[in-house]
C-alpha positions in Angstrom: 75.1 98.8 82.0 78.2 99.1 79.8 78.1 97.2 76.5 80.4 94.2 76.6 81.0 94.3 72.8 82.3 97.9 73.1 84.8 96.8 75.8 86.0 93.9 73.6 86.4 96.3 70.7 88.4 98.6 72.9 90.6 95.7 74.0 91.5 95.0 70.3 92.3 98.7 69.7 94.6 98.8 72.7 96.3 95.6 71.6 96.9 97.1 68.2 98.3 100.3 69.7 101.0 98.3 71.5 101.7 96.0 68.6 99.9 93.0 70.2 98.6 91.5 67.0 97.1 89.2 66.2 94.9 89.3 69.3 91.9 87.1 70.1 89.9 88.3 73.2 88.9 85.4 75.4 86.5 86.2 78.2 87.6 84.6 81.5 84.9 86.2 83.7 81.9 88.4 83.1 80.6 89.6 86.4 81.4 92.8 88.4 84.7 92.7 86.5 85.0 91.8 82.9 88.2 89.9 82.5 89.6 89.3 79.0 92.7 87.2 78.1 94.4 89.0 75.1 95.3 85.6 73.6 97.9 84.5 72.5 99.7 87.2 74.5 100.4 86.6 78.3 98.2 89.6 79.1 94.8 90.1 80.8 92.6 93.1 80.6 90.4 93.6 83.7 87.6 96.0 83.3 86.0 97.3 86.6 82.5 97.4 85.1 80.4 97.7 88.3 82.7 100.2 90.0 82.9 102.4 86.9 79.1 102.5 86.6 78.8 103.6 90.2 81.7 106.2 90.2 84.3 106.3 87.5 86.8 108.4 89.6 86.4 106.1 92.6 87.0 103.2 90.2 90.3 104.8 89.0 91.5 105.2 92.6 90.6 101.6 93.5 92.4 100.1 90.5 95.4 102.3 91.1 95.5 101.1 94.7 95.1 97.5 93.6 98.1 97.8 91.2 100.2 99.4 94.0 99.4 96.7 96.5 100.3 94.0 94.0 103.6 95.6 93.3 104.3 96.1 97.0 103.7 92.4 97.7 105.8 91.3 94.8 108.7 93.5 96.0 108.5 91.6 99.3 108.6 88.2 97.6 105.0 87.3 98.2 103.8 85.3 95.2 101.1 87.4 93.5 99.4 87.9 90.2 101.5 90.7 88.7 100.5 93.9 86.9 101.7 94.0 83.3 105.3 95.1 82.8 105.4 94.7 79.0 102.9 97.5 78.4 101.6 100.1 80.8 99.3 98.5 83.4 97.1 101.6 83.7 94.5 102.3 84.9 93.3 103.0 81.4 90.0 104.7 80.5 88.3 102.7 77.7 84.7 102.3 76.6 83.4 104.4 79.5 85.1 102.3 82.1 88.4 101.9 83.9 90.7 99.0 83.1 94.0 97.6 84.2 96.4 95.1 82.5 97.8 92.1 84.3 100.2 89.2 83.5 98.3 86.1 82.4 98.6 83.2 84.9 98.1 79.8 83.6 95.9 77.6 85.8 97.5 74.4 87.1 96.3 71.3 88.8 98.1 71.5 92.1 97.6 69.2 95.0 95.3 70.6 97.6 97.0 73.0 99.9 97.7 71.7 103.4 96.4 73.6 106.4 99.9 74.4 107.6 101.0 75.8 104.2 97.8 77.8 103.7 98.2 79.4 107.2 101.9 80.2 106.5 100.9 81.8 103.2 98.2 84.0 104.6 100.5 85.0 107.5 103.2 85.9 105.0 100.7 88.0 103.1 99.4 89.7 106.2 102.9 90.5 107.4 104.0 91.9 104.0 101.0 94.2 104.0 101.9 95.8 107.3 104.4 98.3 105.8 102.3 99.3 102.8 102.5 103.1 102.8 99.9 103.9 100.1 96.5 105.3 101.0 94.0 102.7 102.1 90.3 103.2 102.9 89.3 102.9 106.6 87.2 99.7 107.2 86.7 99.5 103.4 85.1 96.0 103.1 83.2 96.5 106.4 81.5 99.6 105.1 79.8 97.5 102.3 78.6 95.1 105.0 77.0 98.1 106.8 75.0 98.9 103.7 73.8 95.3 103.5 72.9 95.3 107.2 70.8 98.4 106.7 68.9 96.9 103.8 68.2 93.7 105.7 66.5 95.5 108.6 63.1 95.1 106.8 63.4 91.3 107.0 61.2 89.6 109.6 63.3 86.4 110.0 64.3 86.2 113.7 67.7 84.6 112.6 68.4 87.8 110.6 67.4 90.0 113.5 69.7 88.2 115.8 72.6 88.5 113.4 71.9 92.2 113.0 72.1 92.7 116.7 75.5 91.0 116.8 76.6 93.0 113.8 75.7 96.3 115.5 77.7 95.4 118.6 80.6 94.3 116.4 80.4 97.5 114.3 80.6 99.6 117.5 83.9 97.8 118.4 85.2 98.1 114.8 84.9 101.9 115.2 86.4 102.0 118.7 89.5 104.2 119.0 91.0 101.4 121.1 91.0 99.0 118.1 94.2 99.3 116.1 93.7 99.0 112.3 96.3 97.7 110.0 96.9 97.5 106.2 95.5 94.2 104.8 94.5 92.4 101.6 90.9 92.8 102.7 89.5 89.7 101.0 92.1 87.0 101.4 89.8 84.0 101.2 90.9 80.7 99.7 89.5 81.4 96.2 91.9 84.3 95.9 94.8 82.0 96.3 95.2 80.9 92.7 96.8 77.6 91.6 99.1 78.7 88.8 101.8 77.0 86.8 104.3 78.8 89.1 102.5 77.6 92.3 100.0 79.3 94.5 99.7 83.0 94.0 97.5 85.7 95.6 95.2 87.8 93.4 92.3 90.3 93.6 93.7 93.3 95.7 90.9 95.8 95.1 89.6 95.4 98.6 92.9 96.3 100.3 92.0 98.5 103.3 92.7 99.2 107.0 91.1 96.5 109.2 91.7 95.0 112.6 94.5 92.6 113.4 94.1 89.0 112.0 91.6 90.2 109.3 93.4 88.4 106.5 93.6 85.2 108.5 89.9 85.4 109.4 89.0 86.1 105.8 90.8 82.9 104.8 89.2 80.7 107.3 85.8 82.1 108.2 83.6 80.3 105.7 85.7 77.1 106.1 85.0 77.2 109.8 81.4 78.2 109.4 80.7 75.1 107.3 83.2 72.8 108.9 83.1 73.8 112.6 85.9 73.9 115.0 87.2 70.6 113.6 87.7 72.0 110.2 91.5 71.3 109.6 92.7 74.8 108.6 90.7 76.5 111.4 91.9 73.9 113.9 95.5 74.5 112.8 95.0 78.3 113.2 93.7 77.9 116.7 97.0 76.2 117.7 99.2 78.6 115.7 101.7 80.7 117.7 100.6 83.9 116.1 97.0 83.4 117.2 97.9 82.1 120.6 99.5 85.5 121.2 96.1 87.3 121.1 93.2 84.8 120.9 90.6 87.4 121.7 91.6 89.6 118.7 91.6 86.6 116.4 88.2 85.4 117.6 86.8 88.9 117.1 88.1 89.0 113.5 86.6 85.6 112.7 83.2 86.6 114.2 83.2 89.9 112.3 84.1 88.1 109.0 81.4 85.5 109.5 78.8 88.3 110.1 80.1 90.3 107.1 80.0 87.3 104.8 76.6 86.0 105.9 74.8 89.3 105.8 76.5 90.5 102.6 75.8 87.3 100.7 72.2 87.2 101.9 71.6 90.8 100.9 73.0 90.3 97.4 71.0 87.1 97.0 67.8 88.7 98.0 68.5 91.5 95.6 68.9 88.9 92.8 72.7 89.0 92.4 73.9 86.0 94.4 73.3 82.3 95.3 70.3 82.3 97.6 70.8 78.6 98.5 74.3 79.2 99.7 73.3 82.4 101.5 70.5 80.6 103.2 72.8 77.8 104.4 75.1 80.5 105.8 72.2 82.0 107.6 71.3 78.6 109.2 74.8 78.1 110.5 75.9 81.6 111.5 74.0 82.0 114.7 75.0 78.7 116.3 78.6 79.1 115.1 78.9 82.6 116.5 77.6 81.3 119.9 80.4 78.7 119.8 83.0 81.4 119.0 81.8 83.5 121.9 82.0 80.5 124.3 85.4 79.3 123.1 87.2 82.6 123.1 85.5 83.8 126.3 87.0 80.8 128.0 90.4 81.5 126.5 90.4 85.0 127.9 89.6 84.0 131.5 
């Protein structure tokens, strides 16, 4: 594991190199990514610690792609967390890892976002991603779920076994030549829509990839629907939305795939000691019955 103190020291050196003095590094997050606010400057250093340990060259490609996606969305007037423009955004190689520089967004206390606004925002995001011309990994976020599914096959819980069967069928369809894949954010859940002093902005673009239609909408609503059911306000609004009504089967497939990915991925990480086992267990309890409801609902819609 990379030494956090070394990365903080490298942040100070970089700040001095660009004349950003004085600089007081303030840690905003210390998980897979080490995120440091270079206070008092409106700049954030984001170290891809976990990715760099696994494969530094792959980490460089991922961070470069993340910057390009953010710039693409900004050019299309989608509110996003922006890469640094005052100093080179990177990726930089520092302290044995890869790092990018971003504008600092001040958190604000905004009123809860209404279902109609959240759906409009995720649709705006999804539409803007359609013409992204940079290279994107095929089924990027889904491939991680496949690794989780493989590790979970040793489990004896019948609920896990049932989900793995559903996952296998879904995986076969994911890889079907008949299924069109589109550029998407990849992980457009509600926590990646940040309440800033300038309003709601999208962030965290490292999972951008080619996925089935409606993937970003499904990413936003899947856990909300899993815990809240069909009456959950945002999910209920999506079900009535014109965009979804045009192809309900494709939307239902995306939601089902996202629920499976989230449930199996979180359970795998929790059992490995990296996640919230209580939350993952609750997802496991709900996922089977919810997927049964999805199949029944969208099966009726397609008749």
